[in-house]
MIFIGU-858051 format. One line per field, with one value per residue: residue number from 1; residue in three letters; x, y, z of N, C-alpha, C in turn. Coordinates in steps of 0.02 Angstrom, whole numbers, always signed. Layout:
BEGIN
seq = NUM/... .
type = ala/... .
n_X = X/... .
n_Y = Y/... .
n_Z = Z/... .
ca_X = X/... .
ca_Y = Y/... .
ca_Z = Z/... .
c_X = X/... .
c_Y = Y/... .
c_Z = Z/... .
END
This chain:
BEGIN
seq = 1/2/3/4/5/6/7/8/9/10/11/12/13/14/15/16/17/18/19/20/21/22/23/24/25/26/27/28/29/30/31/32/33/34/35/36/37/38/39/40/41/42/43/44/45/46/47/48/49/50/51/52/53/54/55/56/57/58/59/60/61/62/63/64/65/66/67/68/69/70/71/72/73/74/75/76/77/78/79/80/81/82/83/84/85/86/87/88/89/90/91/92/93/94/95/96/97/98/99 .
type = met/asn/asp/ser/gln/ile/glu/asn/thr/asn/glu/glu/leu/asn/asn/leu/arg/ala/ile/arg/asp/glu/ala/ile/asn/ala/leu/ala/pro/asn/ile/asp/arg/met/glu/gly/val/asp/gly/glu/arg/lys/ile/arg/ile/tyr/met/ser/ala/ala/arg/ile/thr/asn/ser/ser/lys/leu/phe/arg/leu/ala/phe/glu/thr/ala/lys/asn/ile/pro/asp/ala/ala/thr/arg/ala/glu/ala/leu/ile/asp/ile/ile/gln/asp/ser/gly/tyr/ala/ile/ser/lys/leu/gly/gly/gly/arg/pro/phe .
n_X = -1733/-1891/-1911/-2000/-2007/-1845/-1884/-1975/-1915/-1795/-1880/-1918/-1805/-1752/-1854/-1827/-1693/-1752/-1821/-1744/-1657/-1732/-1751/-1613/-1589/-1697/-1658/-1535/-1530/-1593/-1515/-1428/-1535/-1590/-1628/-1568/-1500/-1335/-1179/-1079/-1209/-1255/-1163/-1156/-1296/-1259/-1158/-1194/-1276/-1193/-1115/-1189/-1238/-1104/-1060/-969/-1010/-1099/-990/-929/-997/-1002/-860/-855/-938/-868/-768/-779/-838/-816/-729/-577/-553/-683/-686/-587/-608/-731/-669/-586/-666/-719/-622/-589/-722/-706/-612/-637/-761/-696/-629/-735/-761/-675/-580/-446/-314/-346/-269 .
n_Y = +2533/+2614/+2814/+2816/+2681/+2671/+2751/+2697/+2573/+2652/+2691/+2576/+2511/+2611/+2591/+2438/+2463/+2546/+2457/+2353/+2424/+2451/+2328/+2282/+2363/+2365/+2215/+2209/+2258/+2168/+2046/+1998/+2003/+1866/+1726/+1554/+1551/+1518/+1585/+1547/+1557/+1685/+1755/+1715/+1766/+1920/+1935/+1910/+2019/+2115/+2120/+2149/+2264/+2339/+2372/+2445/+2430/+2328/+2223/+2259/+2202/+2064/+2030/+2064/+1970/+1836/+1825/+1778/+1646/+1487/+1366/+1362/+1320/+1367/+1504/+1534/+1511/+1593/+1710/+1735/+1732/+1865/+1940/+1919/+1950/+2099/+2150/+2128/+2211/+2351/+2358/+2360/+2482/+2591/+2579/+2527/+2415/+2272/+2187 .
n_Z = -4029/-3993/-3924/-3831/-3795/-3751/-3632/-3550/-3522/-3443/-3343/-3288/-3265/-3143/-3085/-3037/-2973/-2852/-2794/-2759/-2686/-2567/-2524/-2480/-2389/-2284/-2265/-2214/-2076/-2013/-2009/-1912/-1794/-1845/-1762/-1726/-1862/-1908/-1916/-2029/-2116/-2107/-2157/-2299/-2317/-2284/-2378/-2523/-2516/-2508/-2632/-2747/-2687/-2682/-2550/-2434/-2291/-2284/-2309/-2228/-2096/-2137/-2140/-2009/-1931/-2000/-1936/-1804/-1841/-1756/-1811/-1880/-2012/-2073/-2039/-2115/-2248/-2259/-2245/-2351/-2448/-2427/-2459/-2600/-2651/-2609/-2667/-2793/-2810/-2766/-2873/-2988/-2948/-2987/-2913/-2963/-2959/-2857/-2773 .
ca_X = -1780/-1890/-1884/-2065/-1979/-1825/-1906/-2012/-1842/-1757/-1924/-1934/-1731/-1757/-1912/-1801/-1657/-1781/-1859/-1680/-1625/-1758/-1749/-1577/-1609/-1732/-1629/-1455/-1525/-1631/-1499/-1393/-1588/-1614/-1630/-1552/-1450/-1270/-1124/-1094/-1276/-1260/-1088/-1172/-1330/-1224/-1093/-1247/-1301/-1121/-1098/-1252/-1211/-1040/-1072/-929/-1043/-1118/-924/-890/-1042/-991/-817/-848/-960/-822/-701/-821/-856/-761/-688/-536/-559/-715/-665/-531/-653/-770/-631/-548/-729/-729/-571/-586/-748/-725/-565/-682/-790/-656/-577/-780/-790/-636/-505/-385/-319/-386/-224 .
ca_Y = +2551/+2690/+2857/+2782/+2601/+2691/+2805/+2657/+2549/+2697/+2696/+2506/+2521/+2623/+2554/+2383/+2492/+2549/+2414/+2316/+2484/+2454/+2254/+2275/+2409/+2310/+2156/+2207/+2261/+2119/+1980/+1997/+1969/+1800/+1673/+1493/+1579/+1514/+1631/+1531/+1566/+1742/+1791/+1704/+1821/+1965/+1937/+1923/+2090/+2163/+2077/+2174/+2345/+2359/+2414/+2419/+2432/+2243/+2184/+2256/+2165/+2011/+2010/+2057/+1916/+1808/+1833/+1759/+1584/+1458/+1332/+1397/+1320/+1364/+1541/+1566/+1509/+1665/+1788/+1710/+1765/+1924/+1966/+1893/+2004/+2161/+2174/+2152/+2281/+2400/+2360/+2373/+2558/+2607/+2590/+2502/+2322/+2251/+2168 .
ca_Z = -3997/-3994/-3870/-3797/-3784/-3697/-3573/-3510/-3497/-3395/-3307/-3265/-3234/-3108/-2993/-3004/-2929/-2795/-2734/-2741/-2620/-2511/-2503/-2469/-2344/-2254/-2245/-2175/-1994/-1974/-2003/-1840/-1750/-1838/-1727/-1768/-1890/-1913/-1925/-2099/-2161/-2109/-2207/-2368/-2343/-2311/-2452/-2572/-2517/-2534/-2708/-2765/-2692/-2671/-2492/-2376/-2260/-2296/-2331/-2158/-2067/-2161/-2105/-1924/-1933/-1988/-1877/-1748/-1838/-1741/-1842/-1925/-2089/-2115/-2050/-2157/-2326/-2267/-2260/-2421/-2509/-2431/-2488/-2657/-2683/-2587/-2722/-2867/-2770/-2773/-2964/-3018/-2937/-3030/-2867/-2978/-2953/-2803/-2760 .
c_X = -1803/-1901/-1943/-2025/-1906/-1828/-1948/-1946/-1808/-1794/-1915/-1848/-1743/-1817/-1872/-1762/-1679/-1794/-1802/-1654/-1661/-1765/-1678/-1561/-1627/-1705/-1583/-1472/-1584/-1594/-1467/-1461/-1618/-1578/-1627/-1522/-1364/-1239/-1118/-1147/-1269/-1204/-1131/-1229/-1301/-1176/-1139/-1270/-1222/-1107/-1141/-1218/-1138/-1026/-995/-943/-1069/-1060/-895/-941/-1021/-929/-818/-896/-907/-756/-745/-842/-783/-693/-656/-529/-628/-710/-618/-554/-695/-713/-598/-633/-733/-668/-558/-640/-771/-655/-624/-717/-728/-627/-644/-787/-717/-580/-447/-402/-306/-323/-151 .
c_Y = +2632/+2742/+2843/+2725/+2635/+2712/+2750/+2620/+2578/+2686/+2616/+2493/+2552/+2611/+2486/+2411/+2483/+2512/+2344/+2351/+2461/+2386/+2260/+2312/+2373/+2245/+2137/+2222/+2193/+2047/+1973/+1969/+1902/+1762/+1585/+1491/+1564/+1554/+1636/+1584/+1669/+1789/+1778/+1753/+1911/+1981/+1936/+1984/+2129/+2149/+2128/+2256/+2374/+2397/+2400/+2416/+2361/+2213/+2199/+2210/+2104/+1988/+2008/+1973/+1846/+1800/+1792/+1691/+1534/+1401/+1356/+1375/+1342/+1453/+1577/+1561/+1576/+1732/+1772/+1762/+1829/+1953/+1953/+1956/+2081/+2174/+2159/+2208/+2349/+2409/+2378/+2455/+2598/+2626/+2562/+2455/+2325/+2232/+2183 .
c_Z = -4008/-3939/-3818/-3751/-3707/-3629/-3531/-3477/-3453/-3339/-3250/-3216/-3163/-3038/-2968/-2957/-2852/-2754/-2717/-2675/-2557/-2486/-2458/-2390/-2281/-2219/-2201/-2098/-1967/-1974/-1945/-1794/-1778/-1786/-1741/-1818/-1901/-1920/-2002/-2146/-2165/-2158/-2268/-2372/-2339/-2370/-2517/-2576/-2547/-2595/-2749/-2759/-2698/-2619/-2443/-2316/-2225/-2301/-2244/-2118/-2088/-2109/-2012/-1892/-1933/-1938/-1801/-1740/-1799/-1766/-1904/-2003/-2126/-2110/-2101/-2246/-2328/-2296/-2316/-2472/-2493/-2451/-2574/-2697/-2654/-2639/-2768/-2838/-2792/-2854/-2990/-3012/-2929/-2973/-2908/-2975/-2890/-2744/-2780 .
END
């Protein structure tokens, strides 16, 4: 790659990151307002965004939603996903071993 290609690639990466961040910021406040969407679906949406961003705020929103799932088995599965994925985020962010 020459310097021009690297500059264009860096610019494209920055543009894509900005779009991603704006989309996530637009998504998060609207999840709770989605009518007809059950808790399980909301958790999947929160977790998708949390995995991308490693955002403790999004992991917290997923956790708060999971605690309100009435079915114990489904709630347990959601909590396990949150534990595993937040552990991975901790490790990825340099926080050492997640467990």
